[in-house]
C-alpha positions in Angstrom: -101.3 11.8 60.6 -101.1 14.9 62.9 -102.8 18.0 61.6 -102.0 21.6 62.5 -103.9 22.5 65.7 -106.1 25.7 65.8 -104.0 28.4 67.5 -105.4 30.8 70.1 -104.9 34.5 69.8 -103.4 34.8 73.3 -100.5 33.5 75.4 -98.1 34.6 78.1 -95.2 35.6 75.9 -94.5 38.6 73.7 -95.1 36.9 70.4 -98.6 35.9 69.2 -99.0 32.2 68.6 -99.7 32.4 64.9 -96.5 34.4 64.4 -94.4 32.1 66.7 -95.6 29.0 64.8 -95.0 30.4 61.3 -92.2 29.9 58.8 -91.9 33.7 58.7 -90.7 33.6 62.3 -88.3 30.8 61.4 -86.8 33.0 58.7 -87.0 36.3 60.7 -86.8 35.4 64.4 -87.1 37.8 67.2 -86.6 37.6 71.0 -89.2 35.6 73.0 -89.9 36.3 76.7 -92.4 34.9 79.1 -94.2 37.8 80.8 -92.9 38.9 84.2 -90.3 36.3 84.7 -87.2 38.4 84.4 -88.8 41.2 86.5 -89.8 38.7 89.3 -86.2 37.3 89.4 -84.4 40.5 88.5 -81.7 39.9 91.2 -80.7 36.6 89.6 -80.4 38.1 86.2 -78.5 41.1 87.5 -76.0 38.7 89.1 -75.8 36.7 85.9 -74.9 39.9 83.9 -71.9 40.5 86.2 -70.6 36.9 85.8 -68.4 36.0 82.9 -67.8 32.3 83.6 -70.7 30.3 82.1 -70.2 27.4 84.6 -70.5 29.9 87.5 -73.8 31.2 85.9 -75.1 27.7 85.6 -74.2 26.8 89.2 -75.8 30.1 90.5 -78.9 29.3 88.5 -79.3 25.8 90.0 -78.7 27.1 93.5 -81.2 29.9 93.0 -83.8 27.4 91.8 -83.2 25.2 94.8 -83.7 28.1 97.2 -86.5 29.9 95.4 -88.6 26.7 95.0 -87.4 24.9 98.2 -86.2 22.0 96.1 -83.5 21.1 98.6 -85.9 20.9 101.6 -87.8 17.9 100.5 -86.3 15.8 103.4 -87.7 18.2 105.9 -91.3 17.7 104.8 -93.3 15.6 107.3 -95.8 14.4 104.7 -95.0 12.1 101.8 -97.0 14.3 99.4 -95.0 17.3 100.4 -91.7 15.5 99.9 -92.8 14.3 96.5 -93.9 17.7 95.4 -90.4 19.2 96.1 -88.5 16.2 94.6 -90.6 16.4 91.4 -88.6 19.3 90.1 -88.1 20.5 86.5 -85.1 18.0 86.2 -87.4 15.0 86.7 -89.7 16.1 83.9 -86.8 16.8 81.5 -85.5 13.2 82.3 -89.0 11.9 81.6 -89.1 13.6 78.3 -85.7 12.1 77.4 -87.0 8.6 78.1 -90.3 9.0 76.3 -91.8 12.1 74.6 -95.2 10.5 75.0 -94.8 10.0 78.8 -96.8 11.7 81.6 -93.8 13.9 82.2 -93.8 14.9 78.5 -97.5 15.7 78.7 -96.7 18.2 81.5 -94.0 19.9 79.4 -96.3 20.1 76.4 -99.1 21.6 78.6 -96.6 24.2 79.9 -95.7 25.1 76.3 -99.3 25.4 75.4 -100.1 27.6 78.4 -97.1 29.9 77.9 -96.7 30.2 74.2 -100.2 29.3 72.9 -98.9 26.3 71.0 -101.1 23.2 71.6 -99.7 19.8 70.8 -100.6 18.0 67.6 -99.5 14.6 69.0 -99.2 12.9 72.3 -99.4 9.1 72.0 -101.8 9.7 69.1 -102.6 12.5 66.7 -104.5 15.4 68.3 -106.9 17.1 65.8 -108.3 19.7 68.1 -109.5 20.5 71.6 -112.6 18.4 71.1 -110.6 15.3 70.1 -110.6 12.5 72.7 -106.8 12.4 72.2 -106.6 16.0 73.5 -108.6 15.0 76.6 -106.3 12.1 77.3 -103.2 14.3 76.9 -104.7 16.9 79.3 -105.6 14.2 81.8 -102.0 12.9 81.7 -100.7 16.4 82.2 -103.0 17.1 85.1 -102.0 13.9 86.8 -98.3 14.5 86.2 -98.4 18.0 87.5 -100.7 17.3 90.5 -97.8 16.5 92.9 -95.4 19.3 92.0 -94.2 22.5 93.5 -94.9 25.4 91.1 -93.5 23.4 88.3 -94.7 25.8 85.6 -92.9 28.7 87.3 -89.7 26.6 87.5 -90.0 25.9 83.7 -90.6 29.6 83.1 -87.4 30.5 84.8 -85.5 27.7 83.1 -86.6 29.0 79.7 -85.5 32.6 80.5 -82.2 31.4 81.8 -81.6 29.3 78.7 -82.5 32.3 76.5 -80.1 34.5 78.5 -77.3 32.0 77.8 -78.3 31.8 74.2 -77.9 35.5 73.7 -74.4 35.3 75.3 -73.3 32.5 73.0 -74.9 34.0 69.9 -74.8 37.8 70.4 -76.9 40.1 68.3 -80.4 39.5 66.9 -81.8 36.0 67.2 -80.5 33.7 64.5 -81.0 30.2 63.3 -79.3 27.1 64.6 -78.9 24.1 62.3 -80.4 21.0 64.1 -81.5 17.5 63.0 -84.4 15.2 63.8 -84.7 11.6 62.8 -88.0 10.3 61.6 -89.4 7.1 60.2 -92.0 8.3 57.8 -92.6 11.8 56.5 -96.3 11.0 56.3 -96.4 10.9 60.1 -96.2 14.7 60.0 -98.5 17.3 58.4 -96.7 18.4 55.3 -98.2 21.7 54.2 -95.9 22.4 51.2 -93.0 20.9 49.1 -90.9 23.7 47.7 -88.4 21.2 46.2 -87.8 17.5 46.1 -85.7 17.6 49.2 -87.5 20.4 51.0 -90.8 20.4 52.9 -92.8 22.7 55.0 -94.0 20.6 57.9 -95.9 21.1 61.2 -94.0 19.9 64.2 -95.3 19.2 67.7 -95.4 22.1 70.2 -92.2 20.8 71.8 -89.7 18.9 69.7 -86.4 17.2 70.3 -83.5 17.8 67.9 -79.9 16.9 67.9 -76.8 18.9 66.8 -75.2 15.7 65.5 -76.6 14.7 62.0 -75.1 11.2 62.3 -76.8 10.7 65.7 -80.2 11.6 64.1 -80.0 8.6 61.8 -80.3 6.4 64.9 -83.9 7.6 65.3 -85.2 7.0 61.8 -84.6 6.3 58.1 -84.9 10.0 57.2 -83.6 13.1 58.8 -85.1 16.6 58.9 -82.5 19.3 58.8 -84.1 22.4 60.4 -82.8 25.9 61.0 -84.3 26.5 64.5 -84.5 30.0 65.8 -82.3 30.4 68.9 -85.2 32.2 70.5 -87.2 28.9 70.4 -84.7 26.9 72.4 -86.3 25.7 75.7 -83.5 23.5 77.0 -79.9 22.7 76.1 -77.7 20.7 78.4 -74.6 22.5 77.0 -76.0 25.9 78.2 -76.9 24.6 81.7 -73.6 22.7 81.9 -75.2 19.4 82.9 -75.0 15.9 81.5 -78.8 15.7 81.2 -79.6 15.3 77.5 -76.0 15.8 76.6 -75.2 12.3 75.5 -77.3 12.7 72.3 -76.5 16.4 71.8 -80.2 16.9 72.3 -81.9 20.3 72.2 -85.5 20.8 73.2 -87.2 23.6 71.2 -90.7 25.0 70.5 -92.3 23.6 67.4 -94.9 24.8 64.9 -94.6 25.2 61.1 -91.0 24.9 59.8 -89.2 24.6 56.5 -86.9 21.6 56.5 -84.4 19.8 54.3 -85.1 16.1 54.0 -82.2 13.6 54.0 -82.8 9.9 53.3 -80.7 6.8 52.7 
């Protein structure tokens, strides 16, 4: 059974890890930003502010990513390693997550979340009980191998997160709020339950990155129980609806930061 990992006191965002991972943040969310991203790409965000059509914003973002990280130039690279590093973009790793959240690509995404938000994973192929756990070393090894042939992948993911957050604020104007999402599970004991406020409510520690779905019926396809969680919009990392892409759209999937959450449990 996973256990809550020890949290560092530092990260690269504006919210300390213990706060970001708390139920208090779930109940009273606030904006989350990765340091320096919006300033570095200020021209992109200035253009996005002037554009009302969400599909135009999405198209502009993808074009900007292609140019800023040379993703479209992979055919021009003389070496195979150079071509691979450009082709291995953020989209490849999101697809890898969709196929298997314990894959090498998923390890890379979890390592990015750990480095940016100070939230280490509590599971990757096996429970991770701390940085001295052999499971943690295996996860870090998988992440290093997965990221070794990429072109500034973490910077790509930084910009993706800030774009998604920019779109979230347009769709849900005002202070950050909660979005009701669902996650299918097989056994509640697979998770670290830290409290049971009621028969159908638990406080549970989720992995540092977690997949949810908007569709409660779809969640039943992934387990015999469903967690209904109010996820802060400021914790959303990727949402195919907001990027206007079919990636992850079939299951209405939303990728969000984890930590400790209060959830309603549904069962057959």
